[in-house]
C-alpha positions in Angstrom: -78.4 -40.8 3.0 -75.6 -39.8 5.4 -77.9 -37.1 6.9 -80.5 -39.8 7.9 -77.8 -42.2 9.2 -76.3 -39.4 11.3 -79.8 -38.4 12.6 -80.6 -42.1 13.5 -77.2 -42.6 15.3 -77.6 -39.4 17.3 -81.2 -40.2 18.3 -80.3 -43.7 19.3 -77.3 -42.4 21.3 -79.4 -39.9 23.2 -82.0 -42.5 24.1 -79.3 -44.9 25.3 -77.7 -42.3 27.4 -81.0 -41.1 29.0 -81.9 -44.8 29.7 -78.5 -45.5 31.3 -78.7 -42.4 33.5 -81.9 -43.7 35.1 -80.8 -47.3 35.7 -80.6 -48.5 39.3 -79.0 -51.9 38.5 -75.8 -52.3 40.6 -73.5 -53.4 37.8 -74.7 -50.6 35.6 -74.2 -48.1 38.4 -70.7 -49.5 38.9 -69.9 -49.0 35.2 -71.2 -45.5 35.3 -68.9 -44.7 38.2 -66.0 -45.3 35.8 -67.6 -44.3 32.6 -70.4 -41.6 33.1 -73.6 -42.0 31.1 -73.0 -38.7 29.3 -69.7 -39.9 28.0 -71.5 -42.7 26.0 -73.0 -39.8 24.0 -69.4 -39.0 22.9 -68.3 -42.6 22.3 -71.3 -44.4 20.8 -71.4 -42.3 17.6 -67.6 -42.7 17.2 -67.9 -46.5 17.6 -70.7 -46.7 15.0 -68.9 -44.6 12.4 -65.6 -46.5 13.0 -67.2 -50.0 12.8 -69.4 -49.1 9.8 -66.5 -47.2 8.1 -68.6 -44.2 7.3 -67.6 -40.5 7.5 -70.3 -38.4 9.2 -68.0 -35.5 10.0 -69.5 -33.2 7.3 -73.2 -33.8 7.6 -75.6 -30.8 8.1 -76.3 -31.8 11.6 -73.0 -30.2 12.7 -74.0 -26.9 11.3 -77.4 -27.2 12.9 -75.7 -27.9 16.2 -73.4 -25.0 16.1 -76.0 -22.5 14.8 -79.0 -23.5 16.7 -78.7 -26.3 19.3 -75.6 -24.9 21.1 -77.1 -21.4 21.3 -80.4 -22.8 22.5 -78.6 -24.9 25.1 -76.5 -21.9 26.3 -79.6 -19.7 26.7 -81.4 -22.6 28.5 -78.5 -23.4 30.9 -77.7 -19.8 31.7 -81.3 -19.0 32.5 -81.0 -21.5 35.4 -78.5 -19.3 37.1 -79.5 -16.4 39.4 -77.3 -13.3 39.5 -76.9 -13.3 43.3 -75.6 -16.9 43.1 -72.6 -15.6 41.0 -71.3 -14.3 44.3 -71.2 -17.9 45.6 -68.6 -18.8 42.9 -66.3 -15.9 43.8 -62.9 -15.0 42.3 -61.0 -18.1 43.0 -62.4 -20.3 40.2 -61.6 -17.4 37.8 -58.1 -17.2 39.1 -57.7 -20.9 38.7 -59.0 -20.7 35.1 -56.7 -17.8 34.2 -53.7 -19.7 35.6 -54.6 -22.6 33.3 -54.7 -20.2 30.3 -51.4 -18.7 31.4 -49.8 -22.2 31.5 -51.2 -23.1 28.1 -49.7 -20.0 26.6 -46.2 -20.1 28.2 -45.4 -23.9 28.6 -44.8 -24.6 24.9 -41.9 -22.0 24.9 -40.4 -23.5 28.1 -40.8 -27.1 26.8 -39.2 -26.3 23.5 -36.3 -24.7 25.4 -35.7 -27.8 27.5 -36.3 -30.1 24.6 -33.1 -28.7 23.0 -31.1 -30.5 25.8 -33.1 -33.7 26.1 -34.7 -34.7 22.8 -32.3 -35.3 19.8 -32.6 -32.9 16.9 -35.3 -31.0 18.6 -33.7 -27.6 18.0 -33.4 -28.3 14.3 -37.0 -29.4 14.3 -38.7 -26.6 16.3 -36.4 -23.7 15.4 -34.7 -24.4 12.0 -37.7 -26.2 10.5 -40.1 -23.8 12.3 -42.3 -26.5 13.9 -42.9 -24.0 16.7 -45.4 -22.4 14.3 -47.5 -25.5 14.7 -47.7 -25.0 18.5 -49.2 -21.5 18.3 -52.5 -22.6 16.7 -52.8 -25.3 19.4 -52.8 -22.5 22.0 -55.6 -20.7 20.1 -57.5 -24.0 19.5 -57.3 -25.0 23.2 -58.2 -21.6 24.7 -60.2 -19.8 22.1 -61.6 -22.4 19.7 -61.4 -22.8 16.0 -61.7 -19.1 15.3 -58.7 -18.2 17.4 -56.9 -21.2 15.9 -57.3 -19.9 12.3 -56.4 -16.3 13.2 -53.2 -17.4 14.9 -52.4 -19.7 12.0 -52.4 -16.7 9.7 -50.6 -14.4 12.2 -47.7 -16.8 12.7 -47.7 -18.2 9.1 -48.1 -21.9 9.9 -47.6 -24.0 6.7 -50.8 -25.8 5.5 -49.3 -29.3 5.7 -48.2 -28.7 9.3 -51.5 -27.1 10.2 -53.5 -30.1 9.0 -51.4 -32.5 11.1 -51.8 -30.2 14.1 -55.6 -30.2 13.7 -55.6 -34.1 13.8 -53.3 -34.1 16.9 -55.3 -31.5 18.6 -58.5 -33.4 17.9 -57.1 -36.6 19.4 -55.6 -35.0 22.5 -58.8 -33.0 23.3 -60.9 -36.1 22.8 -58.7 -38.2 25.1 -58.5 -35.3 27.6 -62.3 -35.0 27.7 -62.6 -38.7 28.7 -59.9 -38.2 31.3 -61.7 -35.1 32.8 -64.9 -37.1 33.1 -62.9 -39.5 35.3 -61.1 -36.8 37.3 -64.2 -34.8 38.1 -65.8 -38.0 39.5 -62.9 -38.2 41.9 -63.0 -34.6 43.1 -64.1 -35.6 46.6 -61.2 -38.0 46.9 -58.7 -35.3 45.9 -60.4 -32.9 48.4 -59.8 -35.5 51.2 -56.2 -36.1 50.1 -55.3 -32.4 50.0 -57.3 -31.6 53.1 -59.8 -29.3 51.3 -63.0 -28.9 53.3 -64.9 -26.6 51.0 -68.5 -27.7 50.6 -70.6 -27.7 47.4 -72.7 -24.5 47.3 -76.4 -24.8 46.5 -76.6 -23.1 43.2 -80.4 -23.8 42.8 -82.4 -22.3 45.5 -84.5 -24.8 47.6 -87.3 -22.3 47.9 -89.2 -22.4 44.6 -91.3 -19.3 43.7 -95.0 -19.8 43.6 -96.4 -20.8 40.1 -92.9 -21.5 38.8 -93.5 -25.3 38.3 -96.9 -25.2 36.5 -97.6 -26.1 32.9 -98.1 -22.4 32.2 -94.6 -21.6 33.5 -93.2 -24.3 31.2 -95.0 -22.8 28.2 -93.7 -19.3 29.1 -90.2 -20.6 29.6 -90.0 -22.6 26.3 -91.6 -19.8 24.3 -89.2 -17.2 25.6 -86.2 -19.4 25.0 -87.2 -20.1 21.4 -88.1 -16.5 20.7 -84.8 -15.1 22.0 -82.7 -17.7 20.3 -84.4 -17.1 16.9 -84.1 -13.3 17.2 -80.5 -13.4 18.3 -79.5 -15.8 15.5 -81.3 -13.7 13.0 -79.5 -10.4 13.9 -76.2 -11.7 15.1 -74.0 -13.7 12.8 -70.7 -14.0 14.7 -70.8 -17.1 16.9 -68.8 -15.6 19.8 -71.1 -12.5 20.1 -74.1 -14.8 19.7 -72.9 -16.9 22.7 -72.2 -13.8 24.8 -75.5 -12.1 24.1 -77.5 -15.4 24.7 -75.7 -15.9 28.0 -76.6 -12.4 29.1 -80.2 -12.9 27.8 -80.4 -16.2 29.8 -79.4 -14.5 33.0 -82.0 -11.8 32.5 -84.8 -14.2 31.6 -84.0 -16.4 34.6 -83.8 -13.5 37.0 -86.5 -11.1 35.8 -89.4 -13.4 34.8 -91.1 -14.3 38.0 -92.7 -17.5 36.6 -89.4 -18.8 35.1 -89.2 -22.6 35.6 -85.6 -23.0 36.9 -85.8 -26.8 37.5 -87.2 -27.4 34.0 -84.5 -25.4 32.2 -81.8 -27.2 34.2 -83.1 -30.6 33.1 -83.7 -29.4 29.5 -80.1 -28.0 29.4 -78.7 -31.3 30.5 -80.6 -33.1 27.8 -79.4 -30.6 25.2 -75.8 -31.1 26.3 -76.2 -34.9 25.7 -77.5 -34.1 22.2 -74.6 -31.8 21.5 -72.1 -34.4 22.7 -73.7 -37.1 20.5 -73.3 -34.8 17.4 -69.7 -34.0 18.4 -69.0 -37.8 18.6 -69.8 -38.1 14.9 -66.5 -36.3 14.2 -64.2 -38.4 16.3 -61.4 -39.6 14.0 -58.0 -41.0 15.0 -56.6 -41.4 11.5 -54.3 -39.3 9.5 -51.7 -38.2 12.2 -48.3 -37.5 10.8 -46.0 -35.5 13.1 -42.4 -36.0 14.4 -42.2 -37.8 17.7 -40.6 -34.8 19.6 -43.5 -32.6 18.6 -46.1 -35.1 19.9 -44.1 -35.7 23.1 -43.9 -31.9 23.8 -47.6 -31.5 23.2 -48.5 -34.4 25.5 -46.3 -33.2 28.3 -47.7 -29.7 27.8 -51.3 -30.8 28.4 -50.5 -32.9 31.4 -48.4 -30.1 33.1 -51.3 -27.7 32.5 -53.5 -29.9 34.7 -50.9 -30.5 37.3 -50.2 -26.8 37.7 -53.9 -26.1 38.1 -54.2 -28.7 40.8 -51.3 -26.9 42.6 -53.1 -23.6 42.3 -56.4 -25.1 43.5 -54.5 -26.5 46.5 -53.0 -23.2 47.3 -56.4 -21.5 47.0 -58.0 -24.3 49.0 -60.6 -24.5 46.2 -62.9 -27.5 45.7 -61.0 -29.8 43.3 -64.1 -30.2 41.0 -63.1 -26.8 39.7 -59.9 -28.1 38.2 -61.4 -30.3 35.5 -64.1 -27.7 34.9 -61.6 -25.0 34.4 -59.4 -27.3 32.3 -62.3 -28.2 30.0 -63.3 -24.5 29.8 -59.8 -23.9 28.6 -59.3 -26.9 26.3 -62.8 -28.1 25.5 -64.9 -25.0 25.3 -68.6 -24.2 25.3 -69.8 -27.7 24.6 -67.6 -30.1 26.6 -67.1 -27.9 29.7 -70.7 -28.1 30.9 -70.9 -31.8 29.8 -68.0 -32.7 32.1 -69.4 -30.6 34.8 -72.8 -32.3 34.6 -71.1 -35.6 35.4 -70.4 -34.2 38.9 -73.2 -31.6 39.5 -75.6 -30.3 36.9 -76.1 -27.1 39.0 -72.5 -26.1 38.1 -73.1 -26.1 34.3 -73.9 -22.3 34.0 -70.6 -21.5 35.8 -68.7 -23.8 33.4 -70.3 -21.9 30.5 -69.1 -18.6 32.0 -65.5 -19.9 32.2 -65.8 -21.2 28.6 -67.0 -17.8 27.4 -63.9 -16.2 29.0 -61.8 -18.8 27.1 -63.4 -18.0 23.8 -62.9 -14.3 24.3 -59.3 -14.5 25.4 -57.9 -17.2 23.1 -56.4 -15.0 20.4 -54.7 -12.7 22.9 -53.1 -15.6 24.7 -51.9 -17.0 21.3 -50.3 -13.6 20.4 -48.5 -13.7 23.8 -47.1 -17.1 22.9 -45.9 -15.8 19.5 -44.2 -12.9 21.4 -42.4 -15.3 23.7 -41.3 -17.6 20.9 -39.9 -14.7 18.9 -38.0 -13.5 22.0 -36.7 -17.1 22.4 
Protein backbone atom coordinates (compact mmCIF):
# COMPACT_ATOMS: atom_id res chain seq x y z
CA UNK A 1 0.00 0.00 0.00
CA UNK A 2 2.84 2.40 0.89
CA UNK A 3 4.37 1.82 -2.55
CA UNK A 4 1.21 3.04 -4.29
CA UNK A 5 0.86 6.02 -1.94
CA UNK A 6 4.47 7.02 -2.62
CA UNK A 7 3.96 6.66 -6.36
CA UNK A 8 0.82 8.81 -6.25
CA UNK A 9 2.50 11.52 -4.13
CA UNK A 10 5.51 11.68 -6.45
CA UNK A 11 3.36 11.77 -9.62
CA UNK A 12 1.15 14.50 -8.13
CA UNK A 13 4.22 16.49 -7.08
CA UNK A 14 5.86 16.31 -10.50
CA UNK A 15 2.64 17.46 -12.21
CA UNK A 16 2.26 20.39 -9.78
CA UNK A 17 5.88 21.48 -10.28
CA UNK A 18 5.64 21.29 -14.07
CA UNK A 19 2.37 23.25 -13.94
CA UNK A 20 3.84 25.92 -11.66
CA UNK A 21 6.94 26.33 -13.83
CA UNK A 22 4.76 27.27 -16.84
CA UNK A 23 2.51 29.79 -15.07
CA UNK A 24 2.58 33.44 -16.16
CA UNK A 25 0.26 34.75 -13.40
CA UNK A 26 2.01 37.61 -11.60
CA UNK A 27 1.44 36.45 -8.02
CA UNK A 28 2.63 32.94 -8.88
CA UNK A 29 5.74 34.33 -10.57
CA UNK A 30 6.35 36.49 -7.49
CA UNK A 31 6.08 33.39 -5.29
CA UNK A 32 8.47 31.47 -7.52
CA UNK A 33 11.05 34.23 -7.21
CA UNK A 34 11.27 33.36 -3.52
CA UNK A 35 10.44 29.68 -3.71
CA UNK A 36 11.51 28.15 -7.08
CA UNK A 37 9.10 25.66 -8.66
CA UNK A 38 11.56 22.79 -8.42
CA UNK A 39 11.81 23.30 -4.66
CA UNK A 40 8.13 22.33 -4.38
CA UNK A 41 9.24 18.90 -5.57
CA UNK A 42 11.23 18.63 -2.37
CA UNK A 43 8.67 20.11 0.01
CA UNK A 44 5.30 18.75 -1.18
CA UNK A 45 6.11 15.06 -0.48
CA UNK A 46 7.50 16.00 2.93
CA UNK A 47 4.34 17.98 3.77
CA UNK A 48 2.11 15.08 2.68
CA UNK A 49 3.97 12.49 4.75
CA UNK A 50 4.08 14.80 7.77
CA UNK A 51 0.38 15.72 7.67
CA UNK A 52 -0.72 12.14 6.96
CA UNK A 53 1.77 10.77 9.52
CA UNK A 54 3.05 8.07 7.19
CA UNK A 55 6.62 6.89 6.70
CA UNK A 56 7.56 6.58 3.02
CA UNK A 57 11.33 6.65 3.61
CA UNK A 58 11.80 2.93 2.92
CA UNK A 59 9.61 2.32 -0.13
CA UNK A 60 11.08 0.64 -3.21
CA UNK A 61 10.88 3.91 -5.12
CA UNK A 62 14.08 5.07 -3.40
CA UNK A 63 16.02 2.05 -4.66
CA UNK A 64 14.52 2.55 -8.11
CA UNK A 65 15.63 6.18 -8.06
CA UNK A 66 19.20 5.38 -7.00
CA UNK A 67 19.68 2.41 -9.33
CA UNK A 68 17.85 3.61 -12.43
CA UNK A 69 16.41 7.13 -12.42
CA UNK A 70 19.55 8.92 -11.18
CA UNK A 71 21.87 7.05 -13.59
CA UNK A 72 19.41 7.73 -16.42
CA UNK A 73 19.28 11.42 -15.50
CA UNK A 74 23.08 11.69 -15.27
CA UNK A 75 23.54 10.16 -18.71
CA UNK A 76 20.82 12.41 -20.13
CA UNK A 77 22.13 15.66 -18.65
CA UNK A 78 25.78 14.93 -19.44
CA UNK A 79 24.91 14.22 -23.07
CA UNK A 80 23.75 17.84 -23.35
CA UNK A 81 27.30 19.05 -22.81
CA UNK A 82 29.83 19.37 -25.61
CA UNK A 83 33.48 18.69 -24.81
CA UNK A 84 34.73 22.01 -26.29
CA UNK A 85 32.33 23.82 -23.95
CA UNK A 86 34.20 22.41 -20.94
CA UNK A 87 36.89 24.96 -21.75
CA UNK A 88 34.31 27.69 -21.13
CA UNK A 89 34.11 26.67 -17.47
CA UNK A 90 37.86 26.77 -16.94
CA UNK A 91 39.78 26.07 -13.76
CA UNK A 92 38.27 28.73 -11.47
CA UNK A 93 35.01 26.88 -10.58
CA UNK A 94 37.09 23.79 -9.77
CA UNK A 95 39.40 25.88 -7.56
CA UNK A 96 36.29 27.27 -5.83
CA UNK A 97 34.90 23.77 -5.36
CA UNK A 98 38.16 22.40 -3.93
CA UNK A 99 38.41 25.35 -1.55
CA UNK A 100 34.93 24.45 -0.28
CA UNK A 101 36.03 20.84 0.29
CA UNK A 102 39.16 22.02 2.08
CA UNK A 103 37.11 24.18 4.45
CA UNK A 104 34.70 21.33 5.19
CA UNK A 105 37.64 19.07 6.06
CA UNK A 106 39.59 21.54 8.23
CA UNK A 107 36.96 23.74 9.92
CA UNK A 108 35.68 21.15 12.43
CA UNK A 109 39.16 20.87 13.95
CA UNK A 110 39.53 24.66 14.14
CA UNK A 111 36.03 25.12 15.59
CA UNK A 112 36.54 22.44 18.24
CA UNK A 113 39.78 24.16 19.25
CA UNK A 114 38.10 27.54 19.72
CA UNK A 115 35.02 25.96 21.31
CA UNK A 116 37.27 24.95 24.20
CA UNK A 117 37.56 28.64 25.14
CA UNK A 118 34.00 29.75 24.36
CA UNK A 119 31.48 26.95 25.00
CA UNK A 120 31.33 25.45 28.51
CA UNK A 121 32.37 21.80 28.89
CA UNK A 122 33.14 21.56 25.17
CA UNK A 123 36.61 20.06 25.72
CA UNK A 124 35.13 17.31 27.87
CA UNK A 125 32.41 16.76 25.26
CA UNK A 126 34.52 16.67 22.10
CA UNK A 127 37.78 15.23 23.45
CA UNK A 128 37.10 13.23 26.62
CA UNK A 129 33.72 11.88 25.46
CA UNK A 130 35.10 11.65 21.88
CA UNK A 131 32.23 13.49 20.18
CA UNK A 132 34.78 14.59 17.59
CA UNK A 133 34.30 11.13 16.12
CA UNK A 134 30.79 12.22 15.16
CA UNK A 135 32.13 15.15 13.11
CA UNK A 136 34.28 12.97 10.85
CA UNK A 137 31.36 11.06 9.24
CA UNK A 138 29.72 14.44 8.53
CA UNK A 139 32.76 15.37 6.42
CA UNK A 140 32.33 12.15 4.45
CA UNK A 141 28.57 12.59 4.18
CA UNK A 142 28.84 16.16 2.97
CA UNK A 143 31.63 15.71 0.44
CA UNK A 144 31.46 12.07 -0.59
CA UNK A 145 27.97 10.87 0.26
CA UNK A 146 26.71 7.89 2.23
CA UNK A 147 29.48 5.52 1.10
CA UNK A 148 32.25 7.81 2.37
CA UNK A 149 30.22 8.44 5.52
CA UNK A 150 30.06 4.74 6.35
CA UNK A 151 33.73 4.16 5.52
CA UNK A 152 34.84 7.03 7.77
CA UNK A 153 32.53 5.87 10.56
CA UNK A 154 34.40 2.58 10.58
CA UNK A 155 37.82 4.20 10.23
CA UNK A 156 37.33 6.52 13.20
CA UNK A 157 35.18 4.15 15.26
CA UNK A 158 32.11 6.35 15.72
CA UNK A 159 29.73 4.77 18.29
CA UNK A 160 26.41 3.59 16.81
CA UNK A 161 24.24 5.80 19.04
CA UNK A 162 26.26 8.91 18.14
CA UNK A 163 26.29 7.97 14.46
CA UNK A 164 22.49 7.66 14.30
CA UNK A 165 22.04 11.11 15.85
CA UNK A 166 24.62 12.53 13.46
CA UNK A 167 22.68 11.09 10.51
CA UNK A 168 19.54 12.91 11.68
CA UNK A 169 21.40 16.20 12.17
CA UNK A 170 23.13 15.80 8.81
CA UNK A 171 19.78 15.19 7.11
CA UNK A 172 18.21 18.29 8.70
CA UNK A 173 21.12 20.61 7.89
CA UNK A 174 21.48 19.47 4.28
CA UNK A 175 17.72 19.82 3.72
CA UNK A 176 17.71 23.35 5.14
CA UNK A 177 20.89 24.17 3.24
CA UNK A 178 19.34 23.01 -0.02
CA UNK A 179 16.43 25.39 0.49
CA UNK A 180 18.85 28.23 1.29
CA UNK A 181 20.96 27.51 -1.79
CA UNK A 182 17.86 27.74 -3.97
CA UNK A 183 17.45 31.25 -2.61
CA UNK A 184 21.11 32.21 -2.87
CA UNK A 185 21.51 31.14 -6.49
CA UNK A 186 18.46 33.21 -7.45
CA UNK A 187 20.30 36.24 -6.06
CA UNK A 188 23.59 35.61 -7.83
CA UNK A 189 23.20 38.64 -10.08
CA UNK A 190 22.66 40.87 -7.02
CA UNK A 191 25.85 39.52 -5.44
CA UNK A 192 27.72 40.10 -8.70
CA UNK A 193 26.68 43.76 -8.70
CA UNK A 194 27.54 44.15 -5.01
CA UNK A 195 31.03 42.69 -5.45
CA UNK A 196 31.62 44.36 -8.81
CA UNK A 197 31.85 41.09 -10.73
CA UNK A 198 31.14 41.61 -14.43
CA UNK A 199 31.57 38.05 -15.71
CA UNK A 200 28.77 37.17 -18.14
CA UNK A 201 26.93 33.86 -18.34
CA UNK A 202 28.54 31.68 -21.02
CA UNK A 203 26.33 30.09 -23.65
CA UNK A 204 26.71 26.39 -22.87
CA UNK A 205 24.22 25.27 -25.52
CA UNK A 206 25.23 26.31 -29.00
CA UNK A 207 22.76 28.52 -30.83
CA UNK A 208 23.55 26.84 -34.12
CA UNK A 209 21.67 23.54 -34.10
CA UNK A 210 22.95 20.79 -36.38
CA UNK A 211 20.71 19.81 -39.29
CA UNK A 212 18.30 16.94 -38.51
CA UNK A 213 19.01 17.23 -34.77
CA UNK A 214 15.45 18.26 -33.81
CA UNK A 215 13.41 15.73 -35.81
CA UNK A 216 11.29 12.87 -34.48
CA UNK A 217 13.97 10.51 -35.73
CA UNK A 218 16.63 12.29 -33.68
CA UNK A 219 14.45 11.98 -30.56
CA UNK A 220 14.01 8.23 -31.16
CA UNK A 221 17.76 7.76 -31.67
CA UNK A 222 18.52 9.82 -28.55
CA UNK A 223 16.06 8.04 -26.25
CA UNK A 224 17.01 4.57 -27.53
CA UNK A 225 20.73 5.22 -27.02
CA UNK A 226 20.20 6.57 -23.48
CA UNK A 227 18.06 3.59 -22.45
CA UNK A 228 20.47 1.07 -24.00
CA UNK A 229 23.60 2.57 -22.42
CA UNK A 230 21.91 2.89 -18.99
CA UNK A 231 20.71 -0.73 -19.02
CA UNK A 232 24.09 -2.10 -20.17
CA UNK A 233 26.01 -0.03 -17.60
CA UNK A 234 23.70 -1.03 -14.75
CA UNK A 235 23.96 -4.66 -15.78
CA UNK A 236 27.75 -4.81 -15.74
CA UNK A 237 28.66 -2.17 -13.12
CA UNK A 238 27.40 -2.64 -9.56
CA UNK A 239 29.26 0.12 -7.73
CA UNK A 240 27.23 3.34 -7.75
CA UNK A 241 30.24 5.67 -7.96
CA UNK A 242 31.76 3.86 -10.93
CA UNK A 243 28.35 3.71 -12.55
CA UNK A 244 28.03 7.50 -12.25
CA UNK A 245 31.52 8.10 -13.65
CA UNK A 246 31.07 5.73 -16.61
CA UNK A 247 27.63 7.11 -17.46
CA UNK A 248 28.99 10.66 -17.35
CA UNK A 249 31.76 9.74 -19.78
CA UNK A 250 29.27 7.84 -21.96
CA UNK A 251 26.96 10.87 -21.96
CA UNK A 252 29.76 13.14 -23.15
CA UNK A 253 30.60 10.69 -25.94
CA UNK A 254 27.00 10.28 -27.06
CA UNK A 255 26.36 14.01 -27.15
CA UNK A 256 29.56 14.75 -29.05
CA UNK A 257 29.93 11.87 -31.50
CA UNK A 258 26.34 11.17 -32.62
CA UNK A 259 25.61 13.79 -35.25
CA UNK A 260 21.81 13.58 -34.86
CA UNK A 261 21.89 13.86 -31.06
CA UNK A 262 19.01 16.07 -29.89
CA UNK A 263 20.69 18.39 -27.36
CA UNK A 264 17.65 20.61 -26.57
CA UNK A 265 15.53 17.50 -25.96
CA UNK A 266 17.97 15.85 -23.53
CA UNK A 267 18.33 19.12 -21.63
CA UNK A 268 14.56 19.32 -21.13
CA UNK A 269 14.31 15.63 -20.29
CA UNK A 270 17.15 15.99 -17.80
CA UNK A 271 15.31 18.86 -16.09
CA UNK A 272 12.15 16.76 -15.79
CA UNK A 273 14.13 13.82 -14.37
CA UNK A 274 15.74 16.10 -11.77
CA UNK A 275 12.25 17.15 -10.64
CA UNK A 276 11.29 13.46 -10.33
CA UNK A 277 14.42 12.67 -8.30
CA UNK A 278 13.79 15.62 -5.98
CA UNK A 279 10.21 14.48 -5.40
CA UNK A 280 11.41 11.00 -4.42
CA UNK A 281 14.06 12.49 -2.11
CA UNK A 282 11.32 14.57 -0.48
CA UNK A 283 9.62 11.40 0.73
CA UNK A 284 12.52 10.95 3.17
CA UNK A 285 12.43 14.36 4.81
CA UNK A 286 12.14 13.78 8.56
CA UNK A 287 12.95 16.26 11.33
CA UNK A 288 12.22 13.93 14.25
CA UNK A 289 14.60 12.01 16.44
CA UNK A 290 17.42 14.53 16.94
CA UNK A 291 19.31 14.07 20.21
CA UNK A 292 22.68 15.78 20.37
CA UNK A 293 24.40 18.15 22.84
CA UNK A 294 23.93 21.85 22.09
CA UNK A 295 27.68 22.59 21.60
CA UNK A 296 27.85 19.84 18.96
CA UNK A 297 24.89 21.30 17.04
CA UNK A 298 26.25 24.87 17.35
CA UNK A 299 29.68 23.86 16.01
CA UNK A 300 28.07 22.05 13.08
CA UNK A 301 25.84 25.01 12.18
CA UNK A 302 28.75 27.49 12.32
CA UNK A 303 30.78 25.03 10.26
CA UNK A 304 28.32 24.94 7.36
CA UNK A 305 27.80 28.72 7.32
CA UNK A 306 31.54 29.51 7.36
CA UNK A 307 32.01 27.04 4.51
CA UNK A 308 29.75 29.21 2.36
CA UNK A 309 31.25 32.51 3.51
CA UNK A 310 34.76 31.29 2.69
CA UNK A 311 33.66 30.21 -0.78
CA UNK A 312 32.15 33.64 -1.41
CA UNK A 313 35.49 35.21 -0.48
CA UNK A 314 37.31 32.87 -2.86
CA UNK A 315 34.83 33.63 -5.66
CA UNK A 316 35.33 37.36 -5.04
CA UNK A 317 39.11 36.98 -5.25
CA UNK A 318 38.80 34.95 -8.46
CA UNK A 319 36.20 37.40 -9.81
CA UNK A 320 34.03 34.40 -10.54
CA UNK A 321 30.29 34.56 -11.25
CA UNK A 322 28.57 34.20 -7.87
CA UNK A 323 26.19 31.52 -9.17
CA UNK A 324 29.12 29.12 -8.92
CA UNK A 325 29.18 29.48 -5.11
CA UNK A 326 25.84 27.74 -4.39
CA UNK A 327 26.55 25.28 -7.23
CA UNK A 328 29.92 24.34 -5.77
CA UNK A 329 28.47 24.29 -2.25
CA UNK A 330 25.69 21.90 -3.26
CA UNK A 331 28.18 19.77 -5.19
CA UNK A 332 30.09 19.48 -1.91
CA UNK A 333 27.15 19.06 0.46
CA UNK A 334 24.24 17.85 -1.64
CA UNK A 335 25.80 15.73 -4.32
CA UNK A 336 24.67 14.23 -7.58
CA UNK A 337 20.94 14.87 -7.12
CA UNK A 338 20.60 18.29 -5.52
CA UNK A 339 23.53 20.09 -7.18
CA UNK A 340 21.95 20.07 -10.66
CA UNK A 341 18.52 20.76 -9.12
CA UNK A 342 19.74 23.96 -7.46
CA UNK A 343 21.61 24.86 -10.64
CA UNK A 344 18.46 24.50 -12.75
CA UNK A 345 16.78 27.19 -10.63
CA UNK A 346 19.25 29.64 -12.18
CA UNK A 347 20.21 28.21 -15.56
CA UNK A 348 19.48 24.67 -16.80
CA UNK A 349 22.44 24.85 -19.17
CA UNK A 350 24.78 24.73 -16.17
CA UNK A 351 23.45 21.37 -14.89
CA UNK A 352 26.13 19.19 -16.59
CA UNK A 353 28.85 21.28 -14.94
CA UNK A 354 27.18 20.88 -11.55
CA UNK A 355 27.23 17.12 -12.10
CA UNK A 356 30.94 17.22 -12.93
CA UNK A 357 31.64 18.98 -9.63
CA UNK A 358 29.39 16.53 -7.76
CA UNK A 359 31.35 13.62 -9.24
CA UNK A 360 34.58 15.19 -7.99
CA UNK A 361 32.91 15.39 -4.59
CA UNK A 362 31.93 11.72 -4.61
CA UNK A 363 35.43 10.66 -5.63
CA UNK A 364 37.27 12.74 -3.03
CA UNK A 365 35.00 12.47 0.04
CA UNK A 366 36.79 9.61 1.82
CA UNK A 367 40.22 11.19 1.28
CA UNK A 368 39.08 14.51 2.78
CA UNK A 369 37.59 12.65 5.77
CA UNK A 370 40.88 10.84 6.36
CA UNK A 371 42.61 14.23 6.32
CA UNK A 372 40.17 15.42 9.02
CA UNK A 373 40.96 12.33 11.13
CA UNK A 374 44.68 13.11 10.77
CA UNK A 375 44.16 16.71 11.91
CA UNK A 376 42.03 15.70 14.89
CA UNK A 377 44.59 13.14 16.05
CA UNK A 378 47.33 15.76 15.82
CA UNK A 379 45.11 18.10 17.86
